[in-house]
C-alpha positions in Angstrom: 111.3 113.9 114.4 112.0 116.0 117.1 111.9 114.4 121.0 109.0 116.9 121.5 107.3 115.3 118.3 108.9 112.0 119.1 107.2 111.8 122.5 103.7 113.2 121.5 103.1 110.0 118.9 104.4 107.8 121.3 101.6 108.9 124.1 98.7 109.1 120.9 99.9 105.4 120.6 100.0 104.0 123.9 95.6 103.7 124.0 94.2 102.1 121.0 93.3 103.5 117.6 92.6 103.0 114.1 95.7 103.2 111.3 95.6 102.3 108.0 99.8 101.6 107.3 100.2 102.8 103.4 103.3 101.2 101.1 104.1 103.1 97.2 102.7 102.1 94.2 104.4 99.2 92.6 105.6 98.0 96.1 109.2 96.8 96.4 110.5 94.6 99.3 111.3 97.8 101.2 107.6 98.5 100.4 105.5 95.2 101.4 108.7 95.0 104.3 108.0 98.1 106.2 103.7 97.8 105.5 104.0 94.2 106.8 105.8 94.5 109.8 105.1 97.8 110.9 101.2 97.0 110.6 102.1 93.7 112.6 104.2 95.2 115.5 101.0 97.8 115.6 98.5 95.3 116.8 100.9 94.0 118.9 100.0 96.7 121.0 96.4 96.4 120.6 95.2 98.4 117.8 93.2 98.4 114.7 95.8 98.3 112.2 94.6 97.6 107.7 97.5 97.2 105.9 97.7 98.6 102.3 99.2 98.6 99.6 98.2 101.0 95.8 98.7 98.5 93.5 99.5 94.7 93.2 103.1 93.8 93.3 105.6 91.1 92.2 105.0 87.1 92.6 108.1 86.7 93.8 107.3 88.9 97.3 104.0 86.9 97.8 105.7 84.3 100.2 106.4 87.5 102.8 104.4 87.2 106.0 100.6 89.3 105.2 101.9 89.9 101.8 98.0 88.5 100.3 96.3 90.2 103.4 97.5 93.8 102.6 94.6 95.7 100.9 95.0 96.8 97.7 92.8 100.3 97.0 92.8 99.6 93.2 91.5 96.1 93.8 88.3 97.3 96.0 88.4 101.1 95.8 85.4 101.6 98.5 86.5 100.1 100.5 90.2 100.8 100.6 88.8 104.5 100.7 86.5 104.5 103.7 89.5 102.3 105.6 91.1 105.4 104.5 88.0 108.2 105.2 87.9 106.9 109.0 91.1 105.8 110.5 92.4 108.2 112.9 96.0 107.7 112.0 97.5 106.4 108.3 101.6 105.3 108.6 103.3 106.2 104.9 105.7 104.2 104.1 109.3 104.5 102.3 107.3 107.4 100.0 107.7 111.3 100.8 105.0 112.2 98.7 101.3 111.7 98.6 101.9 111.5 94.8 103.3 108.0 95.0 99.8 106.3 95.8 98.3 107.4 92.4 95.5 110.0 92.1 92.4 108.2 93.0 94.3 106.6 96.7 96.1 110.2 96.7 92.3 111.3 97.0 91.1 110.0 99.1 94.3 110.5 101.8 92.8 114.4 101.0 89.3 113.7 102.0 90.5 111.5 105.3 90.9 113.6 108.9 93.5 111.4 109.9 96.9 111.7 111.5 99.0 111.4 108.8 102.9 109.7 110.3 105.5 109.4 107.6 108.5 106.8 107.8 110.4 106.8 105.1 114.4 107.6 103.7 114.1 109.7 99.8 115.3 113.6 99.3 113.5 115.9 100.0 110.8 114.7 101.8 107.1 116.5 101.3 105.4 118.5 104.4 102.0 116.5 104.1 102.4 114.6 107.8 102.2 115.8 111.3 105.1 113.4 112.2 107.8 113.3 109.9 110.4 110.5 110.2 112.6 111.1 107.6 116.4 110.1 107.2 118.2 109.6 103.7 121.5 108.5 105.1 119.3 105.0 105.3 119.4 102.5 103.6 115.4 101.9 103.6 112.7 102.0 105.2 112.4 98.7 107.1 115.9 99.3 108.9 113.8 102.4 110.0 110.7 100.9 111.0 113.6 98.8 113.5 114.7 101.7 114.8 110.6 103.9 115.5 110.1 100.5 117.2 114.0 100.7 118.5 112.6 104.3 119.9 109.5 102.7 121.4 111.0 100.9 123.4 109.2 97.9 122.2 111.4 95.4 120.6 110.9 92.9 122.2 107.7 92.9 119.7 109.8 91.9 117.3 109.0 88.2 116.6 110.1 86.9 113.9 107.1 87.2 111.5 108.5 91.4 111.5 112.2 89.8 111.7 111.5 88.4 108.5 109.6 91.3 106.9 112.1 93.4 107.9 115.0 91.8 107.4 113.7 91.3 103.0 113.2 94.7 103.0 117.0 96.1 104.3 118.8 93.3 101.8 116.2 93.9 98.9 117.2 97.6 99.7 120.1 97.8 100.4 120.8 94.9 97.2 121.8 92.4 99.3 124.2 94.9 101.5 126.4 96.2 98.9 125.1 99.9 98.5 127.0 102.1 100.3 123.9 103.4 102.6 124.3 99.9 104.4 126.4 100.6 107.8 127.5 98.6 110.4 124.6 99.7 112.7 122.1 98.1 109.4 124.6 94.8 110.0 123.6 94.9 113.7 120.1 95.1 112.8 119.9 92.2 110.6 122.0 90.5 113.6 119.2 91.2 115.5 116.4 90.2 112.7 118.3 86.9 112.6 118.4 86.4 116.5 114.3 86.8 116.0 113.9 84.5 113.8 114.6 85.5 110.4 116.3 83.2 108.3 118.6 84.8 106.0 119.2 82.2 103.7 115.6 80.6 103.0 114.5 85.3 103.1 117.3 85.7 100.1 116.5 82.2 98.4 112.7 83.2 97.7 113.9 86.1 97.0 115.8 85.6 94.5 116.1 82.2 93.5 112.8 81.5 92.1 113.3 83.1 87.7 111.2 81.7 85.7 112.7 80.7 82.3 110.5 83.2 80.5 111.8 85.6 82.9 115.5 84.3 82.0 114.8 84.7 78.0 113.5 88.4 78.8 117.3 89.3 80.6 119.1 88.2 77.7 117.0 90.8 75.5 117.6 93.3 77.9 121.7 92.2 77.5 121.0 91.6 74.5 119.8 95.0 73.3 122.6 96.1 76.1 124.7 99.8 74.8 128.0 101.1 76.3 128.8 104.9 76.0 132.0 105.0 76.8 132.4 109.0 76.1 130.2 109.2 79.2 130.8 105.7 81.7 127.4 105.4 81.1 125.8 101.7 80.5 121.9 101.2 78.9 119.4 99.0 78.2 115.7 99.3 76.7 112.9 97.3 76.4 110.1 97.8 73.9 106.5 96.1 74.7 106.8 93.6 71.9 110.5 92.7 74.5 108.4 92.3 77.2 104.9 90.5 75.5 107.3 88.4 73.5 108.9 87.1 77.4 105.1 87.0 78.6 105.7 90.1 81.4 104.9 89.6 84.5 104.7 92.4 87.3 108.5 92.5 88.5 110.1 91.2 85.4 112.9 93.7 85.5 113.9 94.2 88.3 117.3 93.8 89.3 118.1 94.6 85.1 119.6 97.7 85.6 122.3 96.7 87.5 124.2 95.0 84.7 124.7 97.8 83.1 125.8 99.5 86.0 128.6 95.9 86.2 130.1 96.7 84.0 133.7 98.1 84.5 133.9 102.6 84.2 130.8 102.8 84.2 128.7 105.1 86.5 125.5 105.9 85.4 123.2 103.1 84.4 119.6 102.9 83.4 117.2 100.9 81.5 113.6 102.4 79.1 111.2 99.9 79.2 108.0 100.9 77.4 104.4 100.6 78.5 102.2 100.7 75.9 98.7 100.5 78.9 100.5 103.4 80.7 101.7 105.4 78.0 104.7 106.5 79.3 108.3 105.3 79.2 109.7 103.6 82.8 113.1 104.1 83.4 115.2 103.0 86.3 118.4 105.1 86.9 121.4 103.7 89.0 125.3 105.4 89.5 128.2 104.8 91.7 130.0 107.4 93.7 128.5 111.0 94.1 126.8 111.4 90.6 123.7 112.1 91.8 120.4 109.9 89.1 118.2 111.3 91.8 118.5 114.7 90.6 119.1 114.0 86.6 115.7 112.3 87.1 114.3 115.3 88.7 115.8 117.5 86.1 114.8 115.6 82.7 112.7 112.4 83.9 109.9 113.7 86.9 111.0 111.5 88.6 113.7 111.4 92.1 114.6 108.6 94.9 118.3 108.3 95.7 122.0 109.7 94.7 122.7 106.3 93.4 119.2 104.6 92.4 116.3 106.5 91.0 113.1 106.2 89.2 111.3 108.2 86.4 109.5 108.7 83.3 108.5 109.6 79.9 105.5 110.7 78.2 107.8 110.4 74.7 108.5 107.0 72.6 110.8 105.0 73.4 113.1 105.9 70.9 112.7 109.3 71.6 113.0 108.7 75.6 116.3 107.3 74.3 118.0 109.9 72.2 116.8 112.6 75.1 119.0 110.6 77.4 121.9 110.8 75.1 121.3 114.3 74.5 121.9 115.7 77.7 124.7 113.0 78.8 127.3 116.3 77.4 126.4 118.4 80.4 127.1 115.3 82.8 130.3 114.8 81.3 133.0 116.2 83.5 130.9 114.5 86.4 130.4 111.3 85.2 134.1 111.0 83.6 136.6 112.9 86.6 134.4 110.4 89.4 
């Protein structure tokens, strides 16, 4: 964000405003963490703030500070729409296009006269916000929220609750600090968050050590369905609706499964295809190593996008045809996948 725009925003935030802070549909740790942290921070500044997400999120994130107090648009669309309609400012976090909140919530945005502020780290941001803080080199939106608070000269307002939310979002979006966007600055931010009260061991345990037996059984099915295509340095997993139902699937149960495919030696591209009969789509998660862009792959073929090494998409075809389509496009990328 240019200095002049930031100065203007800072001036706007110097007096009490009615603010809604919103994350993307199917919120992950970075969305829940950034919404929770920024909401708490803005309340400390004296604003009337509502944290909001479009729909529910996995149980392994519900221990997070302020998580269960967030409004969920789909549970009370009338109340949520009214809050959006009457807001002075709407902060959109961890997404770069209004379509990422779902059709009904997007309509509420368009009916609002609020001033929009975007804080996000995804590529190719849309131009809906008056104030855009976008940096695709950042590993998480939570890290960006930390720097936003720092730029306001308000780091002293980060308490243990805010620190915990920010730490969790940075940790989950960085793959526990191992993805390429994790920088020395990231580690300095993390150190400061620990100093401010984030209990790093407890956070890791709360996120990663709460598996149910059903989730582990589903992981077993996923690994059994794993297919490796060594000629393209590619591996993928497919899960049908029947697979999910056999293990009493709950939201978030497949989180991180695609990384098992990426962990195989010499694999540069990994994917997971998950059938959703309710939505009548195949949900797709893509991961890569090195310079191979799954963001571009998803944009070109699967109605999605994201980051260079992590992206999502979807297919309106059935599971078998979606997998066949994925395999059919790999020859076009062979040189990039083999020569990495």
